[in-house]
N, C-alpha and C positions, 0 to 999 in steps of 0.2 A: 506617740507610743515609742519607747526605745526599741532599737533593733536587738537582735539576739547578741548576747554577750555584753550589752550596755545596760546602764542603770538609769532610773529616773533622775531628773535634775535635783529633786529634793530628797533623794535617798540618803539615809543616815549612814554614818560609818559602821554602825553596828549591823544594820541590815545588809550592807555590802559584805562585811566579814562573815555573817551567817550564810549568805548565799554561796560564797566561795567554799566554806566548810562543807555545806550540804551537797555541793557538786563534786566533791572528791570521790574517786572510784570506790574506795572502801566504805564510805558513808552511804553511797548508793546501794551497795550490796547489803549493808546492815538494814537499810530501809526496806529493801525488797524482801529480806528474810522476815522482818517484822510483819509486813503485809501478808506474806505467805502463812505465817502463824495465825493471824486473824482470820484469813480465808479458810483455813483448816477448821478453826473453832466455829466459824459460821456454818460450814458444811456439816459439822457434828451437832449443830443446833445449840451450842453453848452461848453464843452471842448473836445479837441482831444489830442492824444498822440503827444508830440513834439511841441505844439502850444505856449509854453512859458507862460502859464497861471497857476495860482494857485487858489484853492478853499479856500476862506477866511472865517474863522469863526469870525463873527463880534463881538461876546462877548468874544473872545479869549479862549473859552472852546472847546477843540477838541472833546469832547464827546457829544456836543450838535449839532446834525445833522438835526435840523428842517430846512425846506426849507427857512423859514423867516430869519434864522441865517446865511445862506450860501450865498456867493456872489463870482462871478468869477472876478478876477482882475489880472493885470499884475504881473508876478512873482517878479520882482524887487520892485514894489510898496508894495506888500504884505509883503515881507521880511523886507523892510525898516520900515514899520509900526510896525511890530513885534519887531524890535530892539528898536524903540522909546518907545514902551509900556513897555519894560523891564526896562528902565531907570527910569520910574516914581516911 
């Protein structure tokens, strides 16, 4: 098993690039904020573990966790919406 900060021998260039991107401080904060939004929705009873739903940030800002900005939607629709928004 590779040590901390190292990669597997057969790691692809794409997986190495993705790991570096995900470990940036700003991306860690974005991820923590998304997790907090889902935790709040779970507390309110809007989503459950394994239900196939995502908590959507309507203005596409993961750090904006106002209840008016959050909406529960199907996972596939949310992720398709996010791919469409990237192309604009």
